[in-house]
KETITI-818118 format. One record per atom (N, C-alpha, C): z, x, y; residue in one letter; residue number from 0; atom name. Coordinates in pm, whole numbers, plus 32768, in hexadecimal, padded with zeros to 4 digits. Layout:
   up east north r   k  a
    Z    X     Y a NUM CA
...
***
This chain:
   up east north r   k  a
 586C 3800  0B5C m   0  N
 584A 3777  0B7F m   0 CA
 585A 3764  0C17 m   0  C
 57F2 372A  0C55 t   1  N
 57F6 3716  0CE5 t   1 CA
 5854 36A3  0D08 t   1  C
 5877 369E  0D89 r   2  N
 58D0 3635  0DB7 r   2 CA
 5890 35AB  0DA6 r   2  C
 580D 35A2  0DC0 r   3  N
 57C8 3522  0DB3 r   3 CA
 57C7 34F4  0D21 r   3  C
 57AD 3551  0CC5 a   4  N
 57AC 352F  0C37 a   4 CA
 5837 3503  0C08 a   4  C
 589E 3546  0C3A l   5  N
 5927 3522  0C14 l   5 CA
 5949 3496  0C48 l   5  C
 591E 3478  0CC2 f   6  N
 5938 33F2  0CFA f   6 CA
 58EE 3388  0CAB f   6  C
 586E 33A5  0C86 a   7  N
 5820 3345  0C39 a   7 CA
 585F 332B  0BB1 a   7  C
 58A4 338E  0B7D l   8  N
 58E5 3380  0AFA l   8 CA
 5967 3331  0B05 l   8  C
 59B3 3347  0B6F l   9  N
 5A36 3309  0B7C l   9 CA
 5A31 327F  0BBE l   9  C
 59CD 3265  0C12 a  10  N
 59C8 31E7  0C5D a  10 CA
 59C7 316C  0C03 a  10  C
 5970 3166  0B9B p  11  N
 5973 30EE  0B45 p  11 CA
 59FA 30D7  0B04 p  11  C
 5A3C 3142  0AD9 s  12  N
 5AC0 3133  0A9D s  12 CA
 5B25 30FD  0B01 s  12  C
 5B1B 312D  0B7D g  13  N
 5B74 30FB  0BE5 g  13 CA
 5B5C 3068  0C04 g  13  C
 5ADC 3041  0C08 v  14  N
 5ABA 2FB5  0C23 v  14 CA
 5AF1 2F5A  0BB5 v  14  C
 5ADF 2F83  0B38 l  15  N
 5B11 2F32  0AC8 l  15 CA
 5BAA 2F2E  0AC5 l  15  C
 5BE9 2F9F  0AE7 a  16  N
 5C7B 2FA2  0AE8 a  16 CA
 5CB4 2F44  0B52 a  16  C
 5C7A 2F48  0BC8 i  17  N
 5CA9 2EED  0C32 i  17 CA
 5C8D 2E5D  0C0C i  17  C
 5C18 2E43  0BCF g  18  N
 5BF8 2DBC  0BA3 g  18 CA
 5C5A 2D89  0B3B g  18  C
 5C82 2DDF  0ADD w  19  N
 5CE4 2DB8  0A78 w  19 CA
 5D6C 2D9D  0AB5 w  19  C
 5D93 2DEF  0B16 w  20  N
 5E12 2DDB  0B5B w  20 CA
 5E14 2D56  0BA6 w  20  C
 5DA4 2D37  0BE8 l  21  N
 5D9A 2CB8  0C2F l  21 CA
 5D99 2C43  0BCE l  21  C
 5D5B 2C57  0B5B y  22  N
 5D54 2BED  0AF7 y  22 CA
 5DDF 2BC8  0AC4 y  22  C
 5E35 2C2D  0AB9 q  23  N
 5EBE 2C13  0A8C q  23 CA
 5F0A 2BBC  0AF0 q  23  C
 5EEB 2BCA  0B6F m  24  N
 5F2E 2B7B  0BD5 m  24 CA
 5EEE 2AF1  0BE5 m  24  C
 5E67 2AF0  0BEF k  25  N
 5E1F 2A72  0C00 k  25 CA
 5D8F 2A86  0BD5 k  25  C
 5D64 2A46  0B68 p  26  N
 5CDB 2A5B  0B36 p  26 CA
 5C6E 2A40  0B9E p  26  C
 5C84 29DD  0BF4 q  27  N
 5C1F 29BD  0C59 q  27 CA
 5C0A 2A32  0CB9 q  27  C
 5C76 2A77  0CDB t  28  N
 5C6B 2AEA  0D35 t  28 CA
 5C1A 2B5A  0CF5 t  28  C
 5C2D 2B6F  0C74 a  29  N
 5BDF 2BD5  0C2D a  29 CA
 5B4A 2BB2  0C2E a  29  C
 5B2A 2B31  0C1F g  30  N
 5A9E 2B07  0C25 g  30 CA
 5A61 2B1F  0CAD g  30  C
 5AAF 2B04  0D16 l  31  N
 5A7F 2B1E  0D9E l  31 CA
 5A6B 2BB3  0DB6 l  31  C
 5AC4 2C05  0D7F w  32  N
 5ABB 2C96  0D8B w  32 CA
 5A38 2CC9  0D4C w  32  C
 5A1C 2C9E  0CD3 l  33  N
 59A2 2CCA  0C8E l  33 CA
 5925 2C94  0CD3 l  33  C
 592C 2C17  0D04 a  34  N
 58BA 2BDF  0D4D a  34 CA
 58A0 2C2E  0DCC a  34  C
 590C 2C58  0E10 g  35  N
 58FD 2CA9  0E89 g  35 CA
 58BF 2D31  0E6B g  35  C
 58E5 2D6D  0DF9 i  36  N
 58AB 2DEE  0DD2 i  36 CA
 5815 2DE0  0DB9 i  36  C
 57F0 2D78  0D6E v  37  N
 5762 2D61  0D4F v  37 CA
 5714 2D48  0DD0 v  37  C
 574C 2CF4  0E28 l  38  N
 5708 2CD7  0EA7 l  38 CA
 56FC 2D53  0EFD l  38  C
 5765 2DA6  0EFF g  39  N
 5760 2E21  0F4E g  39 CA
 56F6 2E81  0F1D g  39  C
 56EB 2E90  0E99 v  40  N
 5684 2EE8  0E60 v  40 CA
 55F9 2EB4  0E82 v  40  C
 55E6 2E2F  0E76 a  41  N
 5564 2DF4  0E94 a  41 CA
 553F 2E08  0F27 a  41  C
 559F 2DF4  0F80 m  42  N
 5585 2E05  100F m  42 CA
 556A 2E98  1030 m  42  C
 55B0 2EF3  0FED h  43  N
 5599 2F81  1004 h  43 CA
 550E 2FAA  0FD9 h  43  C
 54E4 2F7D  0F63 r  44  N
 5461 2FA5  0F31 r  44 CA
 53F0 2F67  0F82 r  44  C
 5409 2EF1  0FBA s  45  N
 53A1 2EAE  100A s  45 CA
 539E 2EDF  109A s  45  C
 5403 2F2C  10C4 r  46  N
 540F 2F5E  114E r  46 CA
 5412 2EEB  11B2 r  46  C
 5459 2E82  118E l  47  N
 545F 2E0B  11E2 l  47 CA
 54A0 2E2B  1268 l  47  C
 545E 2E02  12D4 c  48  N
 5495 2E19  135A c  48 CA
 5453 2DB8  13BB c  48  C
 54A4 2D67  13FB i  49  N
 546F 2D06  145B i  49 CA
 5435 2D4E  14D4 i  49  C
 5478 2DB8  1500 a  50  N
 5445 2E06  1571 a  50 CA
 53BA 2E3E  1553 a  50  C
 53AA 2E76  14DB a  51  N
 5328 2EAE  14B6 a  51 CA
 52BD 2E42  14AE a  51  C
 52E4 2DC9  1485 a  52  N
 5283 2D5D  147A a  52 CA
 5244 2D3E  1502 a  52  C
 5297 2D3A  156B f  53  N
 5261 2D1F  15F0 f  53 CA
 521F 2D9C  162C f  53  C
 5263 2E0E  161F r  54  N
 5230 2E89  165C r  54 CA
 51A9 2EB0  1622 r  54  C
 519F 2EB3  159D d  55  N
 5123 2EDF  155D d  55 CA
 50B1 2E7D  1575 d  55  C
 50D2 2DFC  157E s  56  N
 5069 2D98  1597 s  56 CA
 502E 2DA8  1622 s  56  C
 5084 2DBD  1685 v  57  N
 5056 2DC5  1710 v  57 CA
 5016 2E4C  172E v  57  C
 5056 2EB9  1705 l  58  N
 5027 2F3E  172A l  58 CA
 4FB8 2F73  16D1 l  58  C
 4FC0 2F55  164F f  59  N
 4F64 2F93  15F0 f  59 CA
 4F0C 2F2F  15A4 f  59  C
 4F1B 2EAE  15C3 h  60  N
 4ECF 2E45  157E h  60 CA
 4EE9 2E48  14E7 h  60  C
 4F59 2E7C  14BF d  61  N
 4F81 2E7C  1432 d  61 CA
 4FD9 2E03  141B d  61  C
 4FA1 2D9A  13E1 t  62  N
 4FEA 2D1C  13D2 t  62 CA
 502C 2D0E  134A t  62  C
 502A 2D78  12F9 g  63  N
 5068 2D70  1275 g  63 CA
 50FB 2D4A  1279 g  63  C
 514F 2D90  12C9 p  64  N
 51DD 2D6A  12D1 p  64 CA
 51F1 2CDC  1307 p  64  C
 51A0 2CB4  1368 a  65  N
 51AD 2C2D  13A0 a  65 CA
 5189 2BC3  1337 a  65  C
 5124 2BDE  12E6 k  66  N
 5100 2B80  127B k  66 CA
 5170 2B76  1215 k  66  C
 51B4 2BE6  11F9 a  67  N
 5223 2BE3  119B a  67 CA
 5296 2B8E  11D1 a  67  C
 52B5 2B9C  1253 i  68  N
 531D 2B4A  1290 i  68 CA
 52F5 2AB7  128D i  68  C
 5276 2A9C  12A9 l  69  N
 5244 2A12  12A9 l  69 CA
 524F 29D5  121E l  69  C
 522D 2A23  11B7 l  70  N
 5238 29F2  112E l  70 CA
 52C9 29D6  1109 l  70  C
 5325 2A2E  1133 a  71  N
 53B2 2A19  1117 a  71 CA
 53E5 299A  115B a  71  C
 53B9 2981  11D7 l  72  N
 53E2 2907  121D l  72 CA
 53AA 288B  11D9 l  72  C
 532D 2893  11AC a  73  N
 52EF 2821  1168 a  73 CA
 5338 2800  10E6 a  73  C
 5358 2867  1097 l  74  N
 53A1 2851  101A l  74 CA
 542C 281A  1035 l  74  C
 546C 284B  10A0 s  75  N
 54F1 2818  10C4 s  75 CA
 54E9 2785  10EC s  75  C
 5482 2761  1139 a  76  N
 5472 26D6  1164 a  76 CA
 545F 267A  10EC a  76  C
 540F 26A6  108C v  77  N
 53F6 2654  1015 v  77 CA
 5475 2646  0FC0 v  77  C
 54B8 26B6  0FA7 s  78  N
 552F 26B2  0F50 s  78 CA
 55A2 2665  0F90 s  78  C
 55BE 267F  1010 f  79  N
 562B 2639  1051 f  79 CA
 5609 25A5  1065 f  79  C
 558A 2589  1082 g  80  N
 5561 24FD  108E g  80 CA
 5574 24B1  100B g  80  C
 5552 24F0  0F9B w  81  N
 5564 24B0  0F19 w  81 CA
 55F7 2498  0EFC w  81  C
 564D 24FC  0F1A m  82  N
 56DD 24ED  0F01 m  82 CA
 5718 247E  0F58 m  82  C
 56EE 2476  0FD6 q  83  N
 5720 240D  102E q  83 CA
 56F2 2383  0FFF q  83  C
 5675 237A  0FD5 h  84  N
 5640 22FB  0FA5 h  84 CA
 568B 22CD  0F28 h  84  C
 56A4 2329  0ECB q  85  N
 56EC 2306  0E51 q  85 CA
 577C 22DA  0E70 q  85  C
 57BB 231D  0ECE a  86  N
 5844 22F9  0EF3 a  86 CA
 584A 226D  0F2E a  86  C
 57EC 224D  0F88 l  87  N
 57EA 21C8  0FC5 l  87 CA
 57C8 215D  0F5F l  87  C
 5772 217D  0EFF q  88  N
 574F 211D  0E96 q  88 CA
 57C9 20FB  0E41 q  88  C
 5824 2158  0E33 q  89  N
 589D 2142  0DE4 q  89 CA
 5912 210E  0E37 q  89  C
 58F6 20F2  0EB5 g  90  N
 595F 20BD  0F0C g  90 CA
 59C3 2124  0F3A g  90  C
 599E 21A4  0F35 l  91  N
 59F8 220F  0F5D l  91 CA
 59E3 2233  0FF0 l  91  C
 5A3E 2283  1024 r  92  N
 5A33 22B3  10AF r  92 CA
 59BD 2314  10BA r  92  C
 5978 230D  112A l  93  N
 5906 2364  1142 l  93 CA
 5934 23F6  1143 l  93  C
 5902 2449  10E6 p  94  N
 592D 24D6  10E5 p  94 CA
 58ED 2525  1156 p  94  C
 5931 258F  117D g  95  N
 58FC 25E5  11E6 g  95 CA
 5937 25C2  126E g  95  C
 5928 261D  12CB n  96  N
 5958 260A  1354 n  96 CA
 58E2 25F1  13B0 n  96  C
 58E9 2589  13FF l  97  N
 5880 2567  145E l  97 CA
 58AD 258B  14EB l  97  C
 5859 25D7  1531 y  98  N
 5878 2600  15B9 y  98 CA
 5808 25D6  1616 y  98  C
 582A 25B1  1692 p  99  N
 57C2 2589  16F1 p  99 CA
 577B 2603  172D p  99  C
 5703 25EB  175E i 100  N
 56B9 2652  17A9 i 100 CA
 56D1 2639  183D i 100  C
 5712 2699  187F t 101  N
 5735 268A  190B t 101 CA
 56FE 2701  195A t 101  C
 571E 2702  19DA a 102  N
 56F9 2775  1A2D a 102 CA
 573B 27F4  19FA a 102  C
 57B2 27E6  19BF g 103  N
 57F6 2859  1986 g 103 CA
 57AA 2894  1911 g 103  C
 5767 2840  18C2 t 104  N
 5715 2871  1853 t 104 CA
 56A3 28C7  1887 t 104  C
 5660 2897  18EF v 105  N
 55F0 28E0  192A v 105 CA
 5620 2964  1967 v 105  C
 568E 295E  19B2 a 106  N
 56C4 29D7  19F2 a 106 CA
 56F1 2A3B  1989 a 106  C
 5734 2A0C  1921 g 107  N
 5762 2A65  18B7 g 107 CA
 56EE 2AA6  186D g 107  C
 5686 2A58  1852 a 108  N
 5611 2A90  180E a 108 CA
 55CE 2AFB  1863 a 108  C
 55C7 2AE4  18E5 f 109  N
 5589 2B46  1940 f 109 CA
 55DA 2BC6  1944 f 109  C
 565E 2BB8  1952 l 110  N
 56B4 2C2F  1958 l 110 CA
 56B1 2C7C  18D4 l 110  C
 56B2 2C34  1866 f 111  N
 56AE 2C76  17E4 f 111 CA
 562A 2CC0  17D2 f 111  C
 55BC 2C80  17FC g 112  N
 553A 2CC1  17F1 g 112 CA
 5530 2D3C  1848 g 112  C
 556A 2D37  18C0 m 113  N
 5568 2DAA  191A m 113 CA
 55BE 2E1C  18E4 m 113  C
 5628 2DF8  189D g 114  N
 5683 2E5F  186D g 114 CA
 565B 2E9F  17EA g 114  C
 5619 2E53  1790 m 115  N
 5601 2E8B  170B m 115 CA
 5591 2EF3  170A m 115  C
 553A 2EF1  176E i 116  N
 54CF 2F56  1771 i 116 CA
 5507 2FE0  1793 i 116  C
 554F 2FF1  1805 p 117  N
 5588 3077  181E p 117 CA
 55F4 309E  17B9 p 117  C
 5635 3039  177A a 118  N
 569B 3059  1715 a 118 CA
 565D 308E  1695 a 118  C
 55DE 3072  1680 g 119  N
 5599 30A5  160A g 119 CA
 5595 3045  1595 g 119  C
 55C7 2FCC  15A7 g 120  N
 55C3 2F6E  1538 g 120 CA
 561A 2EF5  1553 g 120  C
 5613 2E95  14F9 c 121  N
 5665 2E1D  1501 c 121 CA
 56E6 2E34  14B3 c 121  C
 5737 2DCC  14A6 a 122  N
 57B4 2DDA  145D a 122 CA
 579C 2DFD  13CB a 122  C
 5735 2DC1  1390 c 123  N
 5716 2DDB  1303 c 123 CA
 56ED 2E6C  12ED c 123  C
 568C 2E9B  1339 s 124  N
 565D 2F24  1326 s 124 CA
 56C6 2F8B  134D s 124  C
 5721 2F66  13A9 t 125  N
 578E 2FC2  13CD t 125 CA
 57E6 2FDE  1353 t 125  C
 5809 2F75  1309 l 126  N
 5859 2F88  1290 l 126 CA
 580D 2FD7  1227 l 126  C
 578A 2FBE  121C l 127  N
 573A 3007  11BA l 127 CA
 5733 309C  11DC l 127  C
 5720 30BB  125B r 128  N
 5717 3148  1285 r 128 CA
 579D 318E  1275 r 128  C
 5809 3148  1290 l 129  N
 588D 3182  127B l 129 CA
 58A2 31A1  11E7 l 129  C
 5875 3147  1191 g 130  N
 587F 315E  1101 g 130 CA
 582F 31D5  10D3 g 130  C
 57C4 31F5  111D e 131  N
 5773 326A  10FD e 131 CA
 57B0 32EB  1131 e 131  C
 5817 32DF  1186 g 132  N
 5858 3356  11BA g 132 CA
 5833 3379  1249 g 132  C
 57EA 3321  1290 h 133  N
 57C6 333B  131C h 133 CA
 583B 3312  1375 h 133  C
 5892 336F  1393 l 134  N
 590D 3350  13DA l 134 CA
 58F8 3326  146B l 134  C
 5883 3344  14A4 r 135  N
 586E 331D  152F r 135 CA
 586B 3284  153E r 135  C
 584F 323F  14D0 f 136  N
 5850 31AC  14D6 f 136 CA
 58DE 3175  14D8 f 136  C
 5942 31CE  14C9 l 137  N
 59CC 31A2  14D6 l 137 CA
 59E7 316D  1561 l 137  C
 59A7 31AD  15C7 w 138  N
 59B7 317D  1650 w 138 CA
 597B 30F2  1661 w 138  C
 5909 30DA  161F t 139  N
 58CD 3055  1625 t 139 CA
 5929 2FEE  15E6 t 139  C
 5965 3011  1573 l 140  N
 59C1 2FB5  1530 l 140 CA
 5A3B 2F99  1587 l 140  C
 5A70 2FFF  15C8 l 141  N
 5AE3 2FEC  1620 l 141 CA
 5ABE 2F91  1695 l 141  C
 5A45 2FA3  16CB g 142  N
 5A18 2F4C  1737 g 142 CA
 5A08 2EBC  170A g 142  C
 59CF 2EA7  1694 l 143  N
 59C1 2E20  165E l 143 CA
 5A49 2DDE  1649 l 143  C
 5AA7 2E2C  1614 t 144  N
 5B2D 2DF6  15FA t 144 CA
 5B74 2DD3  167D t 144  C
 5B6D 2E2E  16DE a 145  N
 5BAF 2E15  175E a 145 CA
 5B71 2D9D  17A5 a 145  C
 5AEC 2D95  17A2 g 146  N
 5AA9 2D23  17E2 g 146 CA
 5ACB 2C9F  179F g 146  C
 5AD3 2CA0  171A s 147  N
 5AF5 2C25  16D2 s 147 CA
 5B84 2BF9  16F0 s 147  C
 5BE1 2C58  16F3 l 148  N
 5C6B 2C36  1711 l 148 CA
 5C79 2C01  17A0 l 148  C
 5C33 2C43  17FD l 149  N
 5C39 2C16  1888 l 149 CA
 5BFC 2B8B  1897 l 149  C
 5B8B 2B75  1851 g 150  N
 5B4C 2AF1  1858 g 150 CA
 5BA4 2A84  181D g 150  C
 5BE6 2AA3  17AE a 151  N
 5C40 2A40  1771 a 151 CA
 5CB7 2A23  17CC a 151  C
 5CEA 2A8B  180F y 152  N
 5D5C 2A7A  1868 y 152 CA
 5D37 2A25  18E2 y 152  C
 5CBC 2A34  1913 q 153  N
 5C90 29ED  198B q 153 CA
 5C3D 2972  196B q 153  C
 5C39 294A  18EA y 154  N
 5BE0 28DD  18C2 y 154 CA
 5BFC 285C  190F y 154  C
 5C7D 283C  1920 g 155  N
 5CA0 27C2  1968 g 155 CA
 5C6D 27C3  19F7 g 155  C
 5C76 2837  1A38 w 156  N
 5C47 2842  1AC3 w 156 CA
 5BB1 282F  1ACB w 156  C
 5B67 2871  1A6E w 157  N
 5AD6 2862  1A6F w 157 CA
 5AAD 27D1  1A51 w 157  C
 5AF4 2790  19F8 e 158  N
 5AD4 2706  19D6 e 158 CA
 5AE9 26AB  1A4E e 158  C
 5B52 26C8  1A9C a 159  N
 5B6C 2677  1B13 a 159 CA
 5B01 268D  1B7E a 159  C
 5AD1 270A  1B8C v 160  N
 5A6D 272A  1BF2 v 160 CA
 59E3 26F4  1BCB v 160  C
 59BB 2709  1B4D l 161  N
 5933 26E6  1B22 l 161 CA
 5927 2657  1AF1 l 161  C
 5997 2618  1AD9 g 162  N
 5993 258E  1AA9 g 162 CA
 598E 2587  1A12 g 162  C
 59AC 2513  19DC k 163  N
 59AE 24FE  194D k 163 CA
 595C 2482  192B k 163  C
 5900 2491  18CF t 164  N
 58AD 2421  18A5 t 164 CA
 58BE 240C  180F t 164  C
 589A 2396  17E3 a 165  N
 58A6 2376  1755 a 165 CA
 5834 23B9  1707 a 165  C
 5850 23ED  168F p 166  N
 57E5 2428  163E p 166 CA
 5785 23BE  160B p 166  C
 570B 23E9  15F0 v 167  N
 56A3 238E  15BF v 167 CA
 567E 23B6  1531 v 167  C
 5688 2356  14D5 h 168  N
 565F 236B  144A h 168 CA
 55DA 2324  1436 h 168  C
 556F 2370  1428 l 169  N
 54E9 2335  1425 l 169 CA
 54D7 22CA  13BA l 169  C
 5507 22DF  133E p 170  N
 54F7 2274  12DA p 170 CA
 553B 21F2  1303 p 170  C
 55AF 21FB  1347 a 171  N
 55F3 2182  1375 a 171 CA
 55A7 2140  13E7 a 171  C
 5560 2190  1435 l 172  N
 5516 215C  14A8 l 172 CA
 548C 2128  1482 l 172  C
 5446 2173  142C l 173  N
 53BB 2152  140A l 173 CA
 53A9 211C  137D l 173  C
 540C 2131  1329 g 174  N
 53FB 2111  129B g 174 CA
 53D1 2190  1250 g 174  C
 53F3 2196  11CF w 175  N
 53DA 220F  1182 w 175 CA
 5346 2233  1176 w 175  C
 52EB 21D5  1157 p 176  N
 525D 21FC  114A p 176 CA
 5222 2235  11CB p 176  C
 523C 21F1  123B l 177  N
 5203 221F  12BA l 177 CA
 5241 22A2  12E6 l 177  C
 52C4 22B4  12D0 a 178  N
 5306 2331  12F4 a 178 CA
 52CF 23A5  12A2 a 178  C
 52BA 238F  1220 a 179  N
 5282 23F8  11CA a 179 CA
 51F3 2419  11F4 a 179  C
 51A6 23B3  1218 a 180  N
 511B 23CB  1243 a 180 CA
 5119 2419  12C6 a 180  C
 5173 23F8  1322 l 181  N
 517A 243E  13A2 l 181 CA
 519E 24D1  138E l 181  C
 5200 24EC  1337 e 182  N
 5225 2576  131B e 182 CA
 51B1 25C2  12DC e 182  C
 5168 2582  1281 a 183  N
 50F6 25C3  1241 a 183 CA
 508B 25E6  12A7 a 183  C
 5072 258B  1306 v 184  N
 500E 25A6  136E v 184 CA
 5039 261C  13C5 v 184  C
 50BA 2623  13E5 v 185  N
 50EC 2691  1438 v 185 CA
 50DD 2717  13F0 v 185  C
 5105 271C  1371 f 186  N
 50FE 279A  1326 f 186 CA
 506C 27C5  130F f 186  C
 5016 2767  12ED v 187  N
 4F89 278A  12D8 v 187 CA
 4F4A 27B5  135D v 187  C
 4F6D 2771  13C8 g 188  N
 4F38 2796  144B g 188 CA
 4F63 2822  1475 g 188  C
 4FE2 2844  145E l 189  N
 5011 28CA  1480 l 189 CA
 4FCE 2934  142A l 189  C
 4FB9 2915  13AA f 190  N
 4F75 2975  1353 f 190 CA
 4EE5 298B  1381 f 190  C
 4E9F 2921  13A7 c 191  N
 4E16 292F  13D9 c 191 CA
 4E13 297E  145B c 191  C
 4E78 2969  14AF l 192  N
 4E80 29B4  152C l 192 CA
 4E92 2A49  1510 l 192  C
 4EE9 2A6C  14B2 l 193  N
 4EFC 2AF8  148D l 193 CA
 4E7E 2B33  1452 l 193  C
 4E3B 2AE5  13FF r 194  N
 4DBE 2B15  13C2 r 194 CA
 4D53 2B2C  142D r 194  C
 4D4B 2AD2  148F w 195  N
 4CE9 2AE3  14FC w 195 CA
 4D0A 2B60  154C w 195  C
 4D89 2B78  1568 w 196  N
 4DB3 2BEC  15B5 w 196 CA
 4D92 2C6E  156A w 196  C
 4DA2 2C6B  14E7 e 197  N
 4D84 2CDF  1495 e 197 CA
 4CED 2CFA  1491 e 197  C
 4C9F 2C91  1483 q 198  N
 4C0D 2CA0  147E q 198 CA
 4BD5 2CC9  1505 q 198  C
 4C18 2CA2  1570 r 199  N
 4BEB 2CCA  15F6 r 199 CA
 4BEE 2D61  1606 r 199  C
 4C55 2DA3  15CF e 200  N
 4C5E 2E33  15D5 e 200 CA
 4BF6 2E75  157B e 200  C
 4BD9 2E34  1509 e 201  N
 4B76 2E6A  14AD e 201 CA
 4AE7 2E56  14DC e 201  C
 4AD9 2DFF  1541 g 202  N
 4A53 2DE6  1577 g 202 CA
 49FF 2D8B  1520 g 202  C
 4A41 2D37  14CF l 203  N
 49FA 2CDD  1475 l 203 CA
 49DF 2C58  14B8 l 203  C
***
């Protein structure tokens, strides 16, 4: 029996054993564990990677990964919007964390984009590649961890330098119907832009 076959045989038993152990301590934790396993398998099989979504779209006109990211964002917007609406209808606190868009957001996005291409992937794909046994991505993970810790340690300083603004919740500003319509226009517009970019390479 090969090593891969032995791992495929033992892995499900290990997952269930850990899930049962967590269930004994706290059933909710066991549910999160199993949900994480299912999500990890789905992300692995889909080869989800934010870096690939941008890289392949720009260099190779392959917009498949970018469309997948766009679909995931659209589904997230719909699901979280529904949960927030239901919570407010019941007089509950607005779920989720709201953060403002500042100069730090733009600078962070630029630095992250510049770094994930030579690193070979984003945080998500780094974990997936490590799970596959590609140990060179260990350096990427160490860099992500060190950068996150350094950023958290210096967060107060960056906030003082870049300023702090209040977050904007579109439904509170525009109302739920108009906010939902605006999000739909943005997602459809981005999808059409990706489709146009793809057809431009095909010469259609």
